C-alpha positions as CSV (number, residue, x, y, z in Angstrom):
1,M,126.2,94.3,47.8
2,T,129.3,96.4,47.5
3,E,129.7,99.1,50.2
4,I,132.2,101.9,49.9
5,G,132.7,103.8,53.2
6,I,133.1,107.5,53.5
7,G,136.5,107.4,55.1
8,N,137.6,110.0,57.7
9,P,135.8,113.3,57.4
10,G,138.1,116.3,57.0
11,Q,141.0,114.1,55.7
12,A,142.1,113.7,52.2
13,G,141.5,110.2,50.9
14,D,141.1,108.1,47.9
15,A,138.9,105.1,47.3
16,Y,138.6,102.7,44.3
17,E,136.3,99.9,43.7
18,G,137.0,97.8,40.6
19,F,134.4,95.6,38.8
20,T,135.0,93.1,36.0
21,Q,132.2,92.0,33.7
22,Y,132.4,88.8,31.7
23,D,129.8,88.9,28.9
24,L,127.7,85.8,28.3
25,L,127.1,86.6,24.6
26,L,130.1,87.3,22.4
27,S,128.1,88.5,19.3
28,D,124.5,88.6,17.9
29,T,125.1,85.8,15.3
30,P,123.8,83.2,15.3
31,T,120.4,84.4,16.6
32,F,119.7,83.9,20.3
33,F,116.5,81.8,20.9
34,T,115.0,79.5,23.5
35,Q,112.8,76.4,23.4
36,D,110.6,75.0,26.2
37,M,111.8,71.4,27.0
38,T,111.0,68.8,29.6
39,L,113.4,68.1,32.4
40,A,114.2,64.5,33.3
41,V,113.2,63.4,36.8
42,S,115.7,63.7,39.7
43,Q,117.9,66.3,37.9
44,D,119.6,69.4,39.3
45,I,120.4,71.8,36.5
46,A,122.4,75.0,37.1
47,L,121.9,78.4,35.4
48,Y,123.8,78.3,32.0
49,E,124.6,74.6,32.3
50,V,125.3,72.9,29.0
51,V,122.6,70.2,28.5
52,G,121.6,67.4,26.3
53,V,118.7,65.0,26.1
54,N,118.2,61.4,27.3
55,G,116.6,58.6,25.2
56,S,113.1,60.0,26.1
57,G,114.0,63.5,24.8
58,Q,114.2,64.9,28.3
59,I,116.9,67.4,29.5
60,I,119.9,66.1,31.4
61,P,123.5,67.5,31.7
62,A,125.6,67.1,28.6
63,V,128.6,64.7,28.9
64,E,131.4,64.6,26.4
65,G,131.3,61.4,24.4
66,T,128.0,60.2,26.1
67,T,125.3,62.9,25.9
68,Q,125.5,65.4,22.9
69,A,125.2,69.0,24.0
70,I,122.0,70.5,22.4
71,G,121.5,73.7,24.5
72,I,122.2,75.8,27.6
73,A,119.8,76.0,30.6
74,A,118.3,79.5,30.8
75,G,117.6,79.0,34.5
76,A,118.4,76.8,37.5
77,I,115.9,74.1,38.1
78,T,115.6,71.0,40.3
79,S,113.3,68.0,39.5
80,D,112.1,65.7,42.2
81,G,111.7,62.0,41.6
82,A,108.0,62.4,40.7
83,S,107.6,65.2,38.2
84,N,109.0,66.5,34.9
85,P,109.0,70.3,35.0
86,T,109.5,72.4,31.9
87,I,112.7,74.4,31.4
88,Q,113.7,77.0,28.9
89,V,116.7,75.8,26.9
90,I,118.8,78.2,24.9
91,R,119.2,76.7,21.4
92,G,121.0,79.5,19.5
93,G,123.6,82.1,20.1
94,H,127.4,82.9,20.3
95,F,128.4,82.2,23.9
96,N,131.5,82.9,26.0
97,G,132.5,79.4,27.1
98,D,133.9,80.7,30.4
99,K,130.4,81.8,31.5
100,L,128.8,78.3,31.0
101,V,128.6,75.4,33.5
102,W,130.3,72.4,32.0
103,D,130.5,68.7,33.0
104,A,134.0,67.8,34.0
105,T,134.5,65.8,30.8
106,Y,134.7,69.1,28.9
107,N,138.2,69.7,30.3
108,T,139.8,71.7,27.5
109,D,138.8,74.8,25.5
110,A,138.9,72.7,22.3
111,L,136.3,70.2,23.7
112,K,134.1,73.1,24.8
113,A,134.3,74.9,21.5
114,A,133.3,71.6,19.7
115,A,130.6,70.6,22.2
116,F,127.7,71.6,19.9
117,D,129.1,70.3,16.7
118,G,126.7,67.7,15.3
119,A,123.8,68.7,17.5
120,D,120.3,68.1,16.1
121,T,118.3,71.0,14.5
122,P,117.4,73.6,15.7
123,T,120.6,74.0,17.8
124,Q,122.8,76.8,16.4
125,I,125.2,77.4,19.2
126,V,128.8,78.7,18.8
127,I,131.3,78.7,21.7
128,G,134.1,81.2,21.9
129,F,136.3,82.7,24.5
130,N,137.1,86.4,25.2
131,K,140.9,86.1,24.9
132,Y,141.5,89.5,26.4
133,H,139.3,89.0,29.5
134,R,139.5,85.4,30.6
135,K,138.1,84.9,34.0
136,P,140.6,83.9,36.7
């Protein structure tokens, strides 16, 4: 929580607190939608992590050249070695690539922008970048 003090009573002063917002969605096209999917065992998925599916159709992190990106995790979740919880996966929308959690293999803006190209239906995700407000 940000706290701004009151300064010295009776003395002139000035205080400034700056905040920067980085939007997750860049537009409303394509339409934002989610789908319930099953998480693979022994997985740790972060909020807004780019995900794919394994051979059993279960959610795992997407890896460039190995696991096709099909969605974005709508919440953080951890699976133990014995269960397969359900997770909401975002399958449509126009997203700011700087706000997503990417595997290290997506090491350029071009790879990130193309991550969802060729993904199976119903994935309709477009990746862009806010060129005026790139996060540091």
